[in-house]
KEDRENTOR-980195 format. One line per field, with one value per atom (N, C-alpha, C, CB): x, y negated, z; residue number from 0; residue in three letters. Coordinates in nm, 3 decimals, padded with zeros to 5 digits. Atoms other than C-alpha are relative to their C-alpha. Glycine has a CB too. Example, Ala and Ser with C-alpha at 12.3 -4.5 7.8 and 13.67 -1.06 7.14 Angstrom:
<atoms>
east 00.089, 01.230, 00.090, -00.099, -00.082, 01.367, -00.077, 00.041
north 00.119, 00.450, -00.120, -00.003, 00.119, 00.106, -00.109, -00.046
up 00.000, 00.780, 00.000, 00.125, -00.006, 00.714, 00.073, -00.142
num 0, 0, 0, 0, 1, 1, 1, 1
residuo ALA, ALA, ALA, ALA, SER, SER, SER, SER
</atoms>
This chain:
<atoms>
east 00.088, 02.527, 00.011, -00.147, -00.012, 02.566, -00.136, 00.056, 00.124, 02.308, -00.075, 00.028, 00.082, 02.022, -00.001, 00.046, -00.005, 02.112, -00.111, 00.139, 00.105, 01.836, 00.056, -00.123, -00.043, 01.909, -00.126, 00.081, 00.118, 01.666, 00.033, -00.049, -00.014, 01.618, -00.133, 00.043, 00.120, 01.373, 00.013, -00.020, 00.000, 01.276, -00.012, -00.113, 00.001, 01.362, -00.116, 00.132, 00.106, 01.108, -00.134, -00.015, 00.126, 00.825, 00.015, -00.059, -00.024, 00.977, -00.040, -00.075, 00.024, 00.967, -00.131, 00.005, 00.127, 00.632, 00.020, -00.092, -00.036, 00.807, 00.126, 00.022, -00.116, 01.039, 00.023, -00.022, -00.037, 01.222, 00.098, 00.062, -00.087, 01.371, 00.029, -00.065, -00.037, 01.563, 00.055, 00.104, -00.046, 01.623, 00.004, -00.092, -00.010, 01.758, -00.057, 00.144, 00.053, 01.646, -00.151, 00.028, 00.143, 01.281, -00.029, -00.064, 00.019, 01.330, -00.074, -00.071, 00.074, 01.174, 00.043, -00.151, -00.016, 01.194, -00.135, 00.050, 00.122, 00.938, -00.005, -00.006, 00.023, 00.801, -00.119, -00.024, 00.107, 00.597, -00.040, 00.044, 00.051, 00.377, -00.090, -00.078, 00.077, 00.231, -00.065, 00.090, 00.071, -00.036, -00.076, 00.097, 00.078, -00.201, 00.092, -00.086, -00.078, -00.074, -00.090, 00.067, 00.082, -00.213, 00.090, -00.098, -00.073, -00.107, 00.125, -00.091, -00.116, 00.134, 00.111, -00.044, -00.100, 00.311, 00.047, -00.055, -00.037, 00.317, 00.135, -00.108, -00.133, 00.617, 00.115, 00.015, -00.105, 00.816, 00.020, -00.035, -00.017, 00.748, 00.096, -00.138, -00.087, 00.909, 00.143, -00.053, -00.134, 01.203, 00.068, -00.007, -00.054, 01.251, 00.043, -00.104, -00.035, 01.248, 00.127, -00.115, -00.119, 01.503, 00.125, -00.018, -00.114, 01.731, 00.041, -00.031, -00.029, 01.702, 00.047, -00.122, -00.025, 01.716, 00.073, -00.130, -00.066, 01.872, -00.102, 00.092, 00.092, 01.726, -00.080, 00.078, 00.071, 01.620, -00.072, 00.097, 00.066, 01.419, -00.114, -00.052, 00.107, 01.148, 00.051, -00.068, -00.058, 01.389, -00.003, 00.141, 00.011, 01.312, -00.144, 00.045, 00.134, 01.014, -00.028, -00.011, 00.034, 00.836, -00.131, -00.011, 00.118, 00.591, -00.030, 00.022, 00.039, 00.401, -00.098, -00.063, 00.083, 00.262, -00.085, 00.087, 00.094, -00.049, -00.074, -00.100, 00.074, -00.154, -00.003, 00.061, -00.004, -00.058, -00.039, 00.140, 00.043, -00.189, -00.147, 00.024, 00.136, -00.505, -00.081, 00.004, 00.071, -00.590, 00.084, -00.032, -00.065, -00.506, -00.096, 00.041, 00.084, -00.628, 00.038, 00.014, -00.023, -00.622, 00.147, -00.088, -00.143, -00.261, 00.076, 00.058, -00.064, -00.154, -00.034, -00.044, 00.041, -00.356, 00.076, -00.153, -00.076, -00.193, 00.146, -00.009, -00.138, 00.150, 00.014, 00.045, -00.006, 00.077, -00.014, -00.110, 00.019, -00.044, 00.129, -00.119, -00.127, 00.274, 00.110, 00.044, -00.102, 00.494, -00.020, -00.005, 00.029, 00.321, 00.038, -00.150, -00.031, 00.359, 00.151, -00.060, -00.147, 00.731, 00.061, 00.061, -00.051, 00.791, -00.022, -00.067, 00.030, 00.620, 00.087, -00.149, -00.088, 00.821, 00.139, 00.007, -00.132, 01.134, -00.004, 00.054, 00.012, 01.003, -00.013, 00.119, 00.015, 00.928, -00.146, 00.090, 00.138, 00.615, -00.011, -00.051, 00.043, 00.446, -00.113, -00.047, 00.104, 00.239, -00.039, 00.049, 00.052, 00.017, -00.042, -00.119, 00.029, -00.033, -00.075, 00.130, 00.074, -00.280, -00.067, 00.091, 00.075, -00.492, -00.120, -00.047, 00.110, -00.750, -00.090, 00.053, 00.093, -01.056, -00.014, 00.044, 00.014, -01.066, 00.089, 00.032, -00.096, -00.758, -00.049, 00.141, 00.052, -00.906, -00.120, -00.040, 00.119, -01.234, 00.039, -00.091, -00.042, -01.059, 00.062, 00.101, -00.063, -00.846, -00.106, 00.097, 00.106, -01.158, -00.087, -00.085, 00.087, -01.365, 00.063, -00.034, -00.066, -01.105, 00.045, 00.119, -00.034, -01.042, 00.148, -00.050, -00.144, -00.671, 00.037, 00.067, -00.034, -00.676, -00.013, -00.087, 00.004, -00.753, 00.130, -00.115, -00.127, -00.413, 00.119, 00.011, -00.110, -00.194, -00.045, 00.047, 00.038, -00.198, -00.004, 00.099, 00.015, -00.319, -00.021, -00.121, 00.009, -00.266, -00.026, 00.129, 00.028, -00.378, 00.113, -00.128, -00.114, -00.043, 00.132, -00.008, -00.133, 00.321, 00.055, 00.096, -00.054, 00.407, -00.051, -00.036, 00.055, 00.170, 00.060, -00.154, -00.059, 00.311, 00.142, 00.000, -00.137, 00.672, 00.006, 00.081, 00.005, 00.584, -00.032, -00.104, 00.037, 00.422, 00.117, -00.120, -00.118, 00.740, 00.108, 00.055, -00.106, 00.976, -00.027, 00.015, 00.035, 00.788, -00.039, -00.113, 00.034, 00.725, -00.143, 00.096, 00.141, 00.352, -00.087, -00.050, 00.081, 00.241, -00.096, 00.088, 00.096, -00.081, -00.007, -00.137, 00.018, -00.127, -00.125, -00.011, 00.121, -00.477, -00.003, -00.132, -00.007, -00.460, -00.125, 00.018, 00.116, -00.684, -00.096, 00.046, 00.096, -01.003, 00.032, -00.144, -00.021, -00.973, -00.135, 00.078, 00.130, -01.262, -00.009, -00.022, 00.020, -01.414, 00.054, -00.148, -00.053, -01.313, 00.127, -00.105, -00.122, -00.959, -00.023, 00.111, 00.008, -00.912, 00.066, 00.067, -00.058, -00.844, 00.116, -00.101
north 00.059, -01.640, -00.152, 00.049, 00.145, -02.006, -00.065, -00.050, 00.071, -02.262, -00.021, -00.135, 00.016, -02.269, 00.122, -00.117, -00.119, -01.932, 00.095, 00.069, -00.097, -01.675, 00.139, -00.025, -00.138, -01.309, 00.084, 00.046, -00.079, -01.060, 00.148, -00.031, -00.145, -00.691, 00.063, 00.044, -00.073, -00.440, 00.140, 00.001, -00.132, -00.111, 00.109, 00.011, -00.108, 00.194, 00.097, 00.076, -00.097, 00.416, -00.042, 00.019, 00.050, 00.194, -00.061, -00.103, 00.040, 00.116, -00.145, 00.091, 00.142, -00.263, -00.054, -00.024, 00.049, -00.285, -00.084, 00.117, 00.084, -00.445, -00.076, 00.086, 00.083, -00.736, -00.096, -00.079, 00.082, -00.916, -00.107, 00.087, 00.112, -01.261, -00.083, -00.089, 00.084, -01.443, -00.131, 00.071, 00.132, -01.815, -00.088, -00.061, 00.079, -02.010, -00.141, -00.008, 00.134, -02.341, -00.001, -00.051, -00.009, -02.228, 00.037, 00.103, -00.032, -02.103, 00.130, -00.110, -00.126, -01.762, 00.100, -00.025, -00.106, -01.434, 00.018, 00.134, -00.022, -01.391, 00.146, -00.093, -00.139, -01.039, 00.001, 00.092, -00.008, -00.986, 00.146, -00.060, -00.137, -00.676, 00.013, 00.039, -00.022, -00.535, 00.138, -00.012, -00.128, -00.265, 00.035, 00.109, -00.051, -00.048, 00.040, 00.120, -00.035, -00.004, 00.069, -00.125, -00.083, 00.275, 00.087, 00.087, -00.085, 00.551, 00.063, 00.109, -00.060, 00.693, -00.100, 00.065, 00.098, 00.370, -00.097, -00.077, 00.096, 00.158, 00.032, -00.004, -00.026, 00.341, -00.045, 00.148, 00.044, 00.254, -00.151, 00.043, 00.145, -00.118, -00.029, -00.070, 00.023, -00.105, 00.043, 00.075, -00.046, 00.097, -00.101, 00.136, 00.100, -00.159, -00.125, -00.036, 00.117, -00.448, 00.025, -00.039, -00.034, -00.271, 00.002, 00.136, -00.005, -00.207, -00.140, 00.088, 00.132, -00.562, -00.099, -00.054, 00.103, -00.755, 00.049, -00.060, -00.055, -00.520, 00.048, -00.104, -00.062, -00.342, -00.100, 00.087, 00.101, -00.667, -00.098, -00.075, 00.086, -00.798, -00.081, 00.083, 00.077, -00.918, -00.130, 00.082, 00.125, -01.192, -00.107, 00.024, 00.093, -01.363, -00.049, 00.067, 00.042, -01.575, 00.075, -00.157, -00.079, -01.359, -00.051, 00.151, 00.040, -01.478, 00.115, -00.137, -00.113, -01.195, -00.049, 00.115, 00.041, -01.276, 00.119, -00.051, -00.108, -01.063, -00.020, 00.012, 00.032, -01.211, 00.115, -00.122, -00.115, -00.889, 00.130, 00.014, -00.118, -00.651, 00.025, -00.019, -00.030, -00.473, 00.082, 00.074, -00.084, -00.238, 00.013, 00.141, -00.026, -00.206, 00.082, -00.133, -00.076, 00.030, -00.036, 00.153, 00.032, 00.034, 00.018, 00.088, -00.018, 00.158, -00.128, 00.119, 00.125, -00.157, -00.111, -00.041, 00.101, -00.377, 00.020, 00.006, -00.030, -00.202, -00.041, 00.148, 00.040, -00.259, -00.153, 00.046, 00.147, -00.634, -00.047, -00.063, 00.038, -00.656, 00.026, 00.079, -00.032, -00.482, -00.098, 00.144, 00.093, -00.702, -00.140, -00.006, 00.132, -01.019, -00.003, -00.035, -00.007, -00.908, -00.003, 00.127, -00.002, -00.830, -00.135, 00.112, 00.130, -01.156, -00.104, -00.045, 00.099, -01.360, 00.022, 00.008, -00.028, -01.182, -00.055, 00.151, 00.052, -01.295, -00.151, 00.074, 00.144, -01.653, -00.035, -00.071, 00.021, -01.615, 00.019, 00.097, -00.010, -01.606, 00.095, -00.137, -00.073, -01.377, -00.083, 00.149, 00.076, -01.566, 00.077, -00.145, -00.066, -01.412, -00.106, 00.094, 00.099, -01.588, 00.064, -00.063, -00.028, -01.566, 00.139, -00.014, -00.126, -01.259, -00.022, 00.054, 00.011, -01.195, 00.123, -00.018, -00.112, -00.973, 00.088, 00.084, -00.100, -00.655, -00.031, 00.139, 00.025, -00.749, -00.116, -00.032, 00.115, -01.086, 00.041, -00.114, -00.047, -00.919, 00.082, 00.082, -00.085, -00.660, -00.085, 00.107, 00.086, -00.924, -00.076, -00.099, 00.074, -01.127, 00.091, -00.073, -00.091, -00.828, 00.047, 00.121, -00.045, -00.715, -00.116, 00.088, 00.117, -01.071, -00.032, 00.018, 00.025, -01.075, -00.148, 00.076, 00.142, -01.447, -00.071, -00.070, 00.056, -01.509, 00.022, 00.061, -00.035, -01.361, -00.052, 00.151, 00.033, -01.440, -00.112, 00.126, 00.106, -01.764, 00.054, -00.118, -00.040, -01.708, -00.128, 00.101, 00.118, -01.971, 00.041, -00.084, -00.027, -01.995, -00.044, -00.067, 00.037, -02.132, 00.027, -00.148, -00.021, -02.045, -00.130, 00.058, 00.129, -02.413, -00.038, -00.109, 00.032, -02.465, 00.089, 00.015, -00.092, -02.157, -00.043, 00.144, 00.041, -02.268, -00.136, -00.003, 00.131, -02.626, 00.012, -00.090, -00.017, -02.508, 00.052, 00.096, -00.050, -02.321, -00.107, 00.125, 00.100, -02.598, -00.114, -00.055, 00.110, -02.860, 00.050, -00.082, -00.066, -02.612, -00.033, -00.043, 00.028, -02.674, 00.124, -00.109, -00.120, -02.313, -00.008, 00.131, 00.020, -02.340, 00.119, -00.025, -00.104, -02.149, 00.082, -00.060, -00.067, -02.069, -00.027, -00.053, 00.020, -02.010, -00.070, 00.133, 00.067, -02.220, 00.102, -00.098, -00.096, -02.058, 00.032, -00.056, -00.045, -01.859, 00.012, 00.136, -00.012, -01.913, 00.132, -00.119, -00.125, -01.612, -00.007, 00.036, 00.019, -01.756, -00.083, -00.069, 00.079, -01.880, -00.139, 00.072, 00.135, -02.250, 00.000, -00.105, 00.005, -02.330, -00.092, -00.041
up 00.098, -00.184, 00.013, 00.018, 00.001, -00.281, 00.028, -00.135, -00.027, -00.170, -00.131, 00.070, 00.120, -00.418, -00.090, -00.077, 00.083, -00.563, 00.041, 00.010, -00.027, -00.592, -00.020, -00.090, 00.010, -00.528, -00.021, 00.127, 00.033, -00.684, 00.013, -00.142, -00.010, -00.602, -00.039, 00.144, 00.038, -00.740, 00.056, -00.154, -00.062, -00.582, -00.105, 00.102, 00.098, -00.790, 00.021, 00.006, -00.029, -00.614, -00.060, 00.150, 00.052, -00.735, -00.139, 00.095, 00.138, -01.076, -00.030, -00.093, 00.025, -01.053, 00.053, -00.142, -00.054, -00.874, 00.125, 00.031, -00.114, -00.577, -00.039, 00.132, 00.033, -00.657, 00.116, -00.136, -00.115, -00.376, -00.047, 00.115, 00.037, -00.436, 00.125, -00.111, -00.113, -00.167, -00.053, 00.092, 00.040, -00.195, 00.124, -00.110, -00.123, 00.103, -00.013, 00.042, 00.019, -00.048, 00.029, -00.143, -00.025, -00.039, 00.146, -00.093, -00.141, 00.318, 00.024, 00.066, -00.016, 00.256, -00.106, -00.007, 00.098, 00.077, -00.068, 00.066, 00.077, -00.201, -00.041, -00.125, 00.038, -00.244, -00.094, 00.125, 00.099, -00.560, -00.015, -00.137, 00.008, -00.560, -00.123, 00.129, 00.121, -00.881, 00.005, -00.125, 00.008, -00.910, 00.126, -00.030, -00.113, -00.646, 00.115, -00.043, -00.118, -00.290, 00.101, 00.062, -00.088, -00.076, 00.086, -00.082, -00.093, 00.161, -00.063, 00.052, 00.067, -00.100, -00.029, -00.129, 00.044, -00.195, 00.108, -00.114, -00.104, 00.121, 00.064, 00.107, -00.058, 00.276, -00.091, 00.029, 00.093, -00.037, 00.005, -00.143, -00.013, 00.014, 00.114, 00.026, -00.115, 00.356, -00.030, 00.123, 00.038, 00.221, -00.090, -00.070, 00.092, -00.054, 00.076, -00.107, -00.079, 00.194, 00.083, 00.092, -00.079, 00.414, -00.088, 00.069, 00.091, 00.115, -00.048, -00.120, 00.055, -00.018, 00.106, -00.070, -00.101, 00.310, 00.124, 00.042, -00.118, 00.563, 00.102, 00.062, -00.096, 00.865, 00.082, 00.094, -00.079, 01.033, -00.090, 00.093, 00.098, 00.739, 00.060, -00.114, -00.064, 00.978, 00.058, 00.109, -00.046, 01.082, -00.107, 00.045, 00.112, 00.750, -00.009, -00.133, 00.041, 00.649, -00.129, -00.020, 00.118, 00.393, -00.060, 00.035, 00.076, 00.127, -00.095, -00.078, 00.084, -00.042, -00.106, 00.085, 00.114, -00.388, -00.042, -00.119, 00.030, -00.442, -00.132, 00.112, 00.123, -00.779, -00.099, -00.066, 00.093, -00.962, 00.068, -00.059, -00.074, -00.696, -00.030, 00.154, 00.043, -00.809, 00.100, -00.130, -00.096, -00.521, 00.127, -00.060, -00.128, -00.150, 00.086, 00.072, -00.094, 00.121, 00.143, -00.025, -00.142, 00.501, 00.039, 00.088, -00.028, 00.501, -00.031, -00.081, 00.039, 00.320, 00.101, -00.142, -00.098, 00.559, 00.131, 00.025, -00.122, 00.856, -00.013, 00.031, 00.025, 00.702, 00.014, -00.141, -00.009, 00.667, 00.145, -00.086, -00.141, 01.029, 00.079, 00.063, -00.068, 01.154, -00.041, -00.031, 00.050, 00.933, 00.059, -00.154, -00.058, 01.057, 00.148, -00.017, -00.142, 01.418, 00.024, 00.061, -00.015, 01.380, -00.038, -00.088, 00.042, 01.195, 00.109, -00.133, -00.106, 01.467, 00.123, 00.040, -00.115, 01.738, -00.024, 00.026, 00.036, 01.551, -00.026, -00.124, 00.023, 01.525, -00.147, 00.057, 00.145, 01.153, -00.039, -00.080, 00.049, 00.936, -00.118, -00.040, 00.118, 00.690, -00.060, 00.033, 00.069, 00.432, -00.125, -00.036, 00.120, 00.164, -00.100, 00.035, 00.103, -00.168, -00.116, -00.050, 00.123, -00.457, -00.008, -00.114, 00.014, -00.373, -00.092, 00.139, 00.096, -00.645, 00.008, -00.142, 00.016, -00.700, 00.122, -00.112, -00.106, -00.493, 00.120, -00.054, -00.108, -00.292, 00.087, -00.057, -00.075, -00.192, 00.085, -00.097, -00.073, -00.092, 00.121, -00.091, -00.111, 00.124, 00.111, -00.048, -00.101, 00.299, 00.080, -00.066, -00.067, 00.376, 00.086, -00.103, -00.075, 00.488, 00.130, -00.086, -00.124, 00.742, 00.087, -00.034, -00.080, 00.860, 00.007, 00.136, -00.004, 00.780, -00.010, -00.111, 00.003, 00.691, 00.135, -00.100, -00.135, 01.060, 00.075, 00.079, -00.063, 01.147, -00.079, 00.016, 00.090, 00.846, -00.094, -00.080, 00.095, 00.645, -00.143, 00.008, 00.140, 00.287, -00.081, -00.020, 00.085, 00.018, -00.144, 00.010, 00.141, -00.343, -00.093, -00.041, 00.084, -00.463, 00.074, -00.043, -00.058, -00.408, 00.056, -00.105, -00.043, -00.379, 00.139, -00.100, -00.133, -00.084, 00.108, 00.000, -00.098, 00.089, 00.036, -00.055, -00.027, 00.051, 00.068, -00.130, -00.065, 00.145, 00.148, -00.069, -00.141, 00.468, 00.083, 00.013, -00.072, 00.563, 00.010, -00.069, 00.005, 00.459, 00.099, -00.143, -00.091, 00.660, 00.138, -00.059, -00.126, 00.942, 00.042, 00.110, -00.027, 00.913, -00.014, -00.093, 00.004, 00.921, 00.118, 00.005, -00.108, 01.121, 00.096, -00.059, -00.099, 01.443, -00.033, 00.142, 00.050, 01.320, -00.150, 00.073, 00.146, 00.944, -00.055, -00.070, 00.061, 00.717, -00.058, -00.110, 00.056, 00.588, -00.146, 00.011, 00.138, 00.267, -00.067, -00.006, 00.070, 00.024, -00.076, -00.097, 00.072, -00.149, -00.142, -00.003, 00.136, -00.486, 00.006, -00.092, -00.001, -00.556, -00.060, -00.076, 00.057, -00.624, -00.137, 00.093, 00.134, -00.987, -00.008, -00.101
num 0, 0, 0, 0, 1, 1, 1, 1, 2, 2, 2, 2, 3, 3, 3, 3, 4, 4, 4, 4, 5, 5, 5, 5, 6, 6, 6, 6, 7, 7, 7, 7, 8, 8, 8, 8, 9, 9, 9, 9, 10, 10, 10, 10, 11, 11, 11, 11, 12, 12, 12, 12, 13, 13, 13, 13, 14, 14, 14, 14, 15, 15, 15, 15, 16, 16, 16, 16, 17, 17, 17, 17, 18, 18, 18, 18, 19, 19, 19, 19, 20, 20, 20, 20, 21, 21, 21, 21, 22, 22, 22, 22, 23, 23, 23, 23, 24, 24, 24, 24, 25, 25, 25, 25, 26, 26, 26, 26, 27, 27, 27, 27, 28, 28, 28, 28, 29, 29, 29, 29, 30, 30, 30, 30, 31, 31, 31, 31, 32, 32, 32, 32, 33, 33, 33, 33, 34, 34, 34, 34, 35, 35, 35, 35, 36, 36, 36, 36, 37, 37, 37, 37, 38, 38, 38, 38, 39, 39, 39, 39, 40, 40, 40, 40, 41, 41, 41, 41, 42, 42, 42, 42, 43, 43, 43, 43, 44, 44, 44, 44, 45, 45, 45, 45, 46, 46, 46, 46, 47, 47, 47, 47, 48, 48, 48, 48, 49, 49, 49, 49, 50, 50, 50, 50, 51, 51, 51, 51, 52, 52, 52, 52, 53, 53, 53, 53, 54, 54, 54, 54, 55, 55, 55, 55, 56, 56, 56, 56, 57, 57, 57, 57, 58, 58, 58, 58, 59, 59, 59, 59, 60, 60, 60, 60, 61, 61, 61, 61, 62, 62, 62, 62, 63, 63, 63, 63, 64, 64, 64, 64, 65, 65, 65, 65, 66, 66, 66, 66, 67, 67, 67, 67, 68, 68, 68, 68, 69, 69, 69, 69, 70, 70, 70, 70, 71, 71, 71, 71, 72, 72, 72, 72, 73, 73, 73, 73, 74, 74, 74, 74, 75, 75, 75, 75, 76, 76, 76, 76, 77, 77, 77, 77, 78, 78, 78, 78, 79, 79, 79, 79, 80, 80, 80, 80, 81, 81, 81, 81, 82, 82, 82, 82, 83, 83, 83, 83, 84, 84, 84, 84, 85, 85, 85, 85, 86, 86, 86, 86, 87, 87, 87, 87, 88, 88, 88, 88, 89, 89, 89, 89, 90, 90, 90, 90, 91, 91, 91, 91, 92, 92, 92, 92, 93, 93, 93, 93, 94, 94, 94, 94, 95, 95, 95, 95, 96, 96, 96, 96, 97, 97, 97, 97, 98, 98, 98, 98, 99, 99, 99, 99, 100, 100, 100, 100, 101, 101, 101, 101, 102, 102, 102, 102, 103, 103, 103, 103, 104, 104, 104, 104, 105, 105, 105, 105, 106, 106, 106, 106, 107, 107, 107, 107, 108, 108, 108, 108, 109, 109, 109, 109, 110, 110, 110, 110, 111, 111, 111, 111, 112, 112, 112, 112, 113, 113, 113, 113, 114, 114, 114, 114, 115, 115, 115, 115, 116, 116, 116, 116, 117, 117, 117, 117, 118, 118, 118, 118, 119, 119, 119, 119, 120, 120, 120, 120, 121, 121, 121, 121, 122, 122, 122, 122, 123, 123, 123, 123, 124, 124, 124, 124, 125, 125, 125, 125, 126, 126, 126, 126, 127, 127, 127, 127, 128, 128, 128, 128, 129, 129, 129, 129, 130, 130, 130, 130, 131, 131, 131, 131, 132, 132, 132, 132, 133, 133, 133, 133, 134, 134, 134, 134, 135, 135, 135, 135, 136, 136, 136, 136, 137, 137, 137, 137, 138, 138, 138, 138, 139, 139, 139, 139, 140, 140, 140, 140, 141, 141, 141, 141, 142, 142, 142, 142, 143, 143, 143, 143, 144, 144, 144, 144, 145, 145, 145, 145, 146, 146, 146, 146
residuo MET, MET, MET, MET, ALA, ALA, ALA, ALA, VAL, VAL, VAL, VAL, GLY, GLY, GLY, GLY, GLN, GLN, GLN, GLN, THR, THR, THR, THR, ASP, ASP, ASP, ASP, THR, THR, THR, THR, ALA, ALA, ALA, ALA, SER, SER, SER, SER, CYS, CYS, CYS, CYS, GLU, GLU, GLU, GLU, ALA, ALA, ALA, ALA, LEU, LEU, LEU, LEU, LYS, LYS, LYS, LYS, GLY, GLY, GLY, GLY, ARG, ARG, ARG, ARG, VAL, VAL, VAL, VAL, VAL, VAL, VAL, VAL, VAL, VAL, VAL, VAL, ARG, ARG, ARG, ARG, THR, THR, THR, THR, ASN, ASN, ASN, ASN, PRO, PRO, PRO, PRO, VAL, VAL, VAL, VAL, GLN, GLN, GLN, GLN, GLY, GLY, GLY, GLY, ALA, ALA, ALA, ALA, THR, THR, THR, THR, LEU, LEU, LEU, LEU, VAL, VAL, VAL, VAL, THR, THR, THR, THR, LEU, LEU, LEU, LEU, THR, THR, THR, THR, GLY, GLY, GLY, GLY, GLU, GLU, GLU, GLU, PHE, PHE, PHE, PHE, ASP, ASP, ASP, ASP, ILE, ILE, ILE, ILE, GLU, GLU, GLU, GLU, THR, THR, THR, THR, VAL, VAL, VAL, VAL, PRO, PRO, PRO, PRO, SER, SER, SER, SER, ILE, ILE, ILE, ILE, GLU, GLU, GLU, GLU, SER, SER, SER, SER, CYS, CYS, CYS, CYS, LEU, LEU, LEU, LEU, ARG, ARG, ARG, ARG, ARG, ARG, ARG, ARG, ALA, ALA, ALA, ALA, LEU, LEU, LEU, LEU, GLY, GLY, GLY, GLY, PRO, PRO, PRO, PRO, PHE, PHE, PHE, PHE, TYR, TYR, TYR, TYR, CYS, CYS, CYS, CYS, GLY, GLY, GLY, GLY, GLU, GLU, GLU, GLU, ASN, ASN, ASN, ASN, VAL, VAL, VAL, VAL, VAL, VAL, VAL, VAL, VAL, VAL, VAL, VAL, ASP, ASP, ASP, ASP, LEU, LEU, LEU, LEU, SER, SER, SER, SER, ARG, ARG, ARG, ARG, THR, THR, THR, THR, THR, THR, THR, THR, PHE, PHE, PHE, PHE, VAL, VAL, VAL, VAL, ASP, ASP, ASP, ASP, SER, SER, SER, SER, THR, THR, THR, THR, PHE, PHE, PHE, PHE, ILE, ILE, ILE, ILE, GLY, GLY, GLY, GLY, PHE, PHE, PHE, PHE, LEU, LEU, LEU, LEU, VAL, VAL, VAL, VAL, ARG, ARG, ARG, ARG, LEU, LEU, LEU, LEU, ALA, ALA, ALA, ALA, SER, SER, SER, SER, LYS, LYS, LYS, LYS, ALA, ALA, ALA, ALA, ARG, ARG, ARG, ARG, GLN, GLN, GLN, GLN, ALA, ALA, ALA, ALA, GLY, GLY, GLY, GLY, ARG, ARG, ARG, ARG, GLU, GLU, GLU, GLU, LEU, LEU, LEU, LEU, ILE, ILE, ILE, ILE, LEU, LEU, LEU, LEU, VAL, VAL, VAL, VAL, ARG, ARG, ARG, ARG, PRO, PRO, PRO, PRO, LEU, LEU, LEU, LEU, GLY, GLY, GLY, GLY, HIS, HIS, HIS, HIS, VAL, VAL, VAL, VAL, ARG, ARG, ARG, ARG, SER, SER, SER, SER, VAL, VAL, VAL, VAL, LEU, LEU, LEU, LEU, LEU, LEU, LEU, LEU, LEU, LEU, LEU, LEU, VAL, VAL, VAL, VAL, GLY, GLY, GLY, GLY, LEU, LEU, LEU, LEU, PRO, PRO, PRO, PRO, ASN, ASN, ASN, ASN, LEU, LEU, LEU, LEU, VAL, VAL, VAL, VAL, PRO, PRO, PRO, PRO, VAL, VAL, VAL, VAL, TYR, TYR, TYR, TYR, ASP, ASP, ASP, ASP, SER, SER, SER, SER, LEU, LEU, LEU, LEU, GLN, GLN, GLN, GLN, ARG, ARG, ARG, ARG, ALA, ALA, ALA, ALA, PHE, PHE, PHE, PHE, ASP, ASP, ASP, ASP, SER, SER, SER, SER, LEU, LEU, LEU, LEU, ARG, ARG, ARG, ARG, THR, THR, THR, THR, GLU, GLU, GLU, GLU, GLU, GLU, GLU, GLU, VAL, VAL, VAL, VAL, PRO, PRO, PRO, PRO, LEU, LEU, LEU, LEU, ILE, ILE, ILE, ILE, PRO, PRO, PRO, PRO, PRO, PRO, PRO, PRO, PRO, PRO, PRO, PRO, LEU, LEU, LEU, LEU, PRO, PRO, PRO, PRO, TRP, TRP, TRP, TRP, GLN, GLN, GLN, GLN, PRO, PRO, PRO, PRO, ALA, ALA, ALA, ALA, ASP, ASP, ASP, ASP
</atoms>
């Protein structure tokens, strides 16, 4: 892949609900999730990541865009915790971006923003990776997204 080129993959099992875009210039893989993610669909996210990025996908910085995600359950939260742990072991980061409504409430209720940085804009997330300013203790996430 040429520098600056973006490679996009979509997961057939979830019919476009998981879109993976890799871009070396941004320094991370962007995963956009659309719809509901629960005990039935979470295994397909991991399969999609493995297909798009290879078996060692945790060796990548991953930014997960949750702006189109409408529902998550404890299986999804567990998946994010495992993904964050594997990424950190590989010296990489998992960053969540733009959670709204129910998804934002669930993340806050379980305290996930204390473990994983959550930003209200993609630009801030990519900037934090590019400048290597991902905080050891993530910044607080307000209950309402910033406009």
